[in-house]
N, C-alpha and C positions, 0 to 999 in steps of 0.2 A: 888315629882314632882318639876321640876325646875320652880320657880316663878320669874325668872330674867325679866327685862324689854326687851320686844322684839321690842316696839316702843316707842321712846321718842321725844316729840315735845317740844322744849324749846323757849318761849318768841317770838312766831311768831306773825308778823303783816302783813296785806295786805291791800292795798287800791286800789280801782278801780274808777279812776276819782275822783269826790268829794265824793264817798261812802267809808267810812271805814269799810271793811268787817270784819276784826279781829284786835284787839288791844292787843298785848303782851300776848297771850294766851299759856299756857303750858298744856300738856296732855300726859299720858303715858298709855301703855297697857302691862299687864304682861303675861307671858307664861302661858297657862292653865287657863285664865280667859275671861269672857265676859264683855267688858267695854262698856255700853251704852252711847250715846252722844245724848242729847235732847235739845230742844230750839224751839222757834217759827220760822216760815219762815222768812229768812232774818237774823238769828241770827248768821250765819257763819259756820254751820255745814259742808255743801258740799264744802265750800271753805277750811276748815280745812283738809278735806278728800282729796281734790286736792292737797294740799301742802304735805301731808303725802305721796301720791302716785307719786309725782314728776311731776304731770301735771301743777301745778300752782306754780310759783316762788314767794316766800315770800319777802317782802321789808326788813324784819328783821327776826332773829331767826334761829334755826337750827332743823334739823330732823335726827334721828339716827334709823336705823333698825338693830336690832341684835347687837347694839353696833357700827355699822359702819356709818360714817357720809354720808348722802346723798347729793350729789352734787345737786345744785339747777336746777330746770327743766330737770330732768333726770328720767323719768318713766320706761326706760329700765333697769337702774340701781336698782331702787326700786324692779322691779320683780326679778332681779338676787339676790337681798339680801333677798328675800323670802316674799315680800309683794304683795298680790292679792286684787283687788277690784271688787265688784259686782255692776254695775252702776245702779242707779235708772231709768235712761231713756233708757238703753240698749245699748250695743256696738256690736251687731250682724249685719252682712250683711243679710238683710232680704231675698234677692233673692238667697242665697246660702243655700244648705241643712244643717241640723242640724250636720251631720257628719263633714262637712268642717269647720263651725264655731268652733266646739269643738276641732277639729285637730289643727287649727291655734292658738287657745287659749293656747294649751299645750306648754311648753318649748321644743326646738328642740330635746332634748335627751330623752324626754318622749313620743315622737310620734311613732306610729307604722309605718310599711311600708305603703306607700300611698294607695295600693290597699286593705289593710286591715282595712281602716278606719271605715267601716260599722260595722264590728263585734266588733272592739275596741270601738267604741262610744256606742254600745248597752251594753256592758260590764261595761264601765265606769259609765254610767247613772245609771245603776242597783245598783252599789256598794255605790253610794252616798245616796241611800234611801231617795229621794226627793218626792217620791210617784207621779212621772209623767211618763207616757208612751208615749215616743216620738219615731216616725219613723225616723231613721237615714237619710233616703233618702228625707224625706219631707222638702220642703222649709221652713226656719225659720219663714218667714212672715206669714205662715199658722197657727202657734201656736196662742192660746189664749193669752191675756195679762198675766194671772196667769202662764201659761206655760213658757212664755218668761221670766217672773221674775225669776222662779225657775231655768230656763235654764242658766241665767246670774250667778247664785250662782254656779251652775255645772262647768260653764267655769272658775270661779276663783278657785274652788276646784281642777280642774285638773292640776293646777300648784304646788300642794302639798305646800301650803304656811306655813310660820311661823307666819304671820300676815295676818289676812282676814278681809277686810273693807266691811261692807254691808250697803249701802246707801239706806235706805228706803225700805227694801227687802220685805215688807208685803203689800204695798198699794193696790195691786190688788188681794191679795190672800183671800180665804174664810177660816173658821176655820180649816178645814182638812187639807188645803195647810200650814197654819201657824203652825199647829202641827207637820207636816212633817219636815218643815223647822227648827223648834226649836229642834227636834230630831237630825238633822244634825249639827247644831250649837253646841249643848251640846256634841255630839260625838267629834267634833273638839276641844273643850275645854279639854275633857278628853285625848286627844292625845298630849295635850301640846301646841295647837295652840293659839295664842292671838286674840281674835275676837273683833272688834269695830263694835258695833251695833247701827246704827242711825235709830230713829223711833219717830214718833209722837204719837204712841199708847202706852200710859203709862202702862196700865195693862199688855200688853205683855212685855214691858221693865222690869218690876218689876218681872215678872215671869221667864225670861231667863237671866238676867244680874247678875253679881257679884257687879260691881260697876256702879254709874251713875254719869256722868259729865254734868252739865248744862251751856249752853251759852246763853246769853241775849244781843242783839244789838252788837254782836261781841266781848263781854267780858266774861272772865271766872267768874262764879258764884259759884263754889264749886263742890266737888266731894263727893258722898254719898255711904254708904253701902246699897245696894239694899234690903238686908234682914231687915233693921231696919228703913229705910225711908217709907213714905206713898205717895200715889198719890197726896193728897192735899198739902203736903209739896213741892212736885216736882212742881206743878202748880204755887205755890207762887213764887218759885224761877225763874220759866221760865217767868212769866208775870210781876213780880215785885210789886205785891199787893196781899192782902189777897184772899184766895180761894172764900170766899163769894162774894168779890167784883168782881172777874173775872167771876163768873157764878151766877149771881143773879136770883132769882125765876122769872119765866115768868110772864108778867103782865096779869092780869085777862082780859079775852075778854068780851067786853060789847056789848049787842045787837046781832043781827043776821049778821053773816058774809056772804058776797056775794059769790056764787059759781062761781069760775073762770075757772074750768075745770070738765066736766062731762064725764067720760069714762064708757060706757055701752056695755058690751059683747065684747070688742075688742079681736080679735083673729088674730094671725099671723101663719107663718109656724111652729114656735117653741115655741109658747106660747099661753095662753088663753084658754077659754075666761076669760077676765079680766074686772072687773067693780069697780070703785071707784069715789069718788067726792073729789075735792080739793077746799078748801074755801080760801078766801084772808087772808093772815097772818098765813096760816098754812103750816106745813111741813109733808108731807106724805112720809114714807119709804117703799122702795120696796127690799125686802130680799129674799135670796135664795142662794143655792150653785152655784158655777160657771157653766156656761152652761145651766141654766134652763129658759132662755129667757129674763132675765131682759135687757140685751143690746138690743135685737131685739124689745122689748116693747118700749123703748126709741126711737129707730131709727123709729118705726112705728109713734109714737106721734110727732116726729119731721118732718115727711114728707119724710124720706129717704127711706122707703120701703112701699109699699101699704098694707092696712090690707086685710085679707080674709073675715072678717065679723066684724059687730059691728058699733057703732056710737061714735063719740067724738064732744063735743061742747065746745067752748072756749069763756068765756062771753056771753053766749047765742047764739052764732053763730056756726052752724054746719059746720063742716070741712070735705073736701073729703080726706085729707091726700095723696094727689097724688104729691105733690111737696113741697120743703123746702121754696120756694117763698111764698107759702100760709100760711105755719105755722109762718114763721118769721114775716110776716104781721099781724098774729093774736096776736103776742107777745109771742110765744113759742121758746125758745132757748135751744139748747143742748150742753153741755159739755161732749164729748166722752171719753171713757175710755183711748183711745190711743192718748193723745193730740198731741204728737209729729208728728204722721203720719196723723191724721184725722182732726186736729183743726189748726195747725200752718203751716205757709209756710216758712220754715227755711231759705230760700235764700232770703227773703224779710224782711224789716225792721219792727220795732215796730208799726210804724205809719200806715203802710199799713195793717198789721194783726189786728190792733185795728179798723180801719174804713171800712174795706172791706164789711162788713155786712150792712153797712148803707150809701152806696155811694150816694144815692138819696139826702140825707141831705147835702152833700157837692159838688153837682154838679148842673150846670144850662145849660139847652139846649145841654145836652150830654156831656159837658166838666166839668172836675173836678176842683174845686176851691181849689188850694193847701193851700192857706192861711186859709181858713175855715177849711180845713182838719187838719192842724197842730193845 
């Protein structure tokens, strides 16, 4: 099998205002390999993928795809040279049906006749073996977060790439979906595609990757053979200190912890009854395969949807769970799965997005105090 370099990034640097996102970073991916890119949030991984795909212009350095020099700020050229990317936040038009998003993702010479989109989309999705059943006529916005994430991979694969960039492809996936994705990734590798795999999940990285490159604070920290390195060694490279210091043992709990949340027989349309108690200083996990009611449980606890039965008390106070105003006042905050659609107002700035939940703190007599808000 050809093992030539299908992606070569040499000495790239990029600065956004006062923030230096990348400093003289070099990276390559060979044909027929999975090369993982790991690092903490803000280490420069997404910026590096943006530069590789032509969406971000580097301040210095070069990018070559299949030996061809990529002109700066040219995503169309990157695609013509054989590079495809599956975005972490998604790139689909949610109001458009699945068949249309897949159709427009394909190169013009790979598209079917327009009136055959439905049959073509069904055939293409089945070939990719991503273990998702999507109705070609369904609006893409109706898909679950896991289905959207796998659909992003399908849209990248429909371009028949020689280099495939996967930006956090498993963040919304359960174990079964991860297994299906990894089957597809390994099948791409076996066909000679070079795959760049970005993830925070180190066990998955070591399972699927051939090599692993570590970034820290925008700087290259080394490339390692995935078969001979360990999770602890990667953690030390990622955080810059020994594994034991990065993950110290939890401090012993002393005395009786107060109950901050009591859930008793809570039941909704697609979950329950659920009962548990959350104590101060405690983390309670809610696990289950996609679609088994976890999101609906959280929506109910946050007051977004009313329960059918059960009771909830927060710090000893019974909650009716009929409005988010009540739950926010009680101190319950929700970080939804689809942050981009359900949590952030993209047309507004960071200041407004940060303070919108607490406007009472920054207003007087109904008027917003801008200075206090800033």
